[in-house]
N, C-alpha and C positions, 0 to 999 in steps of 0.2 A: 852467171847468166850464160845460157847456151842457146844459140840460134838454131832453128830447125826449118826445114822445108820438105814437106811430104807431097810428092807429085800425085799420089793416089793411095787412099786408104779405104778399104771396105769395112764398114761398120754396120751395126744392127739397124742404123737409121738411114743407110745409103752409102754412096761413094763420095768422098770429099778430097779436095786438094787444099792443103793448109800450110801456112807459114807463120812464124812468129818467134817468140823467145820463151824459154823456160826460166822462171825466176824462183830461186830457192827461197823458201820462207821457213819459219821456225818449226811448223808442224807438217807441211806438205809442199808440193810444188805448185806455183801459180803459173798459168799460161797467159801470155800477152800476145794476142793474135795480130798480125799485120795484114793478113788476107785469109779469106775462107771462101771456097767455092764448092758447089754441090753439082754432081752430075745428074742432069735432067734428061728427058727424052730428046731435048734439042741441043745437048751439049752442056758445057760448063756454065753455071749461073753464079755470078758473084753474090755473096751474102753480105747484107748490111751489118757491119760489126756493132753498130749503135742500137740495132733493133733488139727488143726484149725477146722476140721469138728466136733470133739467131743465138743470143746468149744462152737461152734454154737448150737449144740443140747442141751447142758446143759443150755445155756442161754435162749433157747426157752422154756424149762420146768421149769425154776427157779420159776415162780410165783406158779405153781402147787406144787412144792416141799415146798415152804414156807407156802402155805395153809395147806399142809399135816402136817407140823411140828408144826403149831400153835394150 
């Protein structure tokens, strides 16, 4: 397990601030988020980690996050 905290990452879906843990699994790395925020026109907006929409967004930027962390 490796903890991470990214203060700002530019992705194809926007700018995010993310923290959590990388959990190694047998085939790939699983990400367990402790917080996720999106940069909106009004500043940082916290994302609801329980929301299906948030989970979809986070899965779509997963490869960019893993590249950023490597």
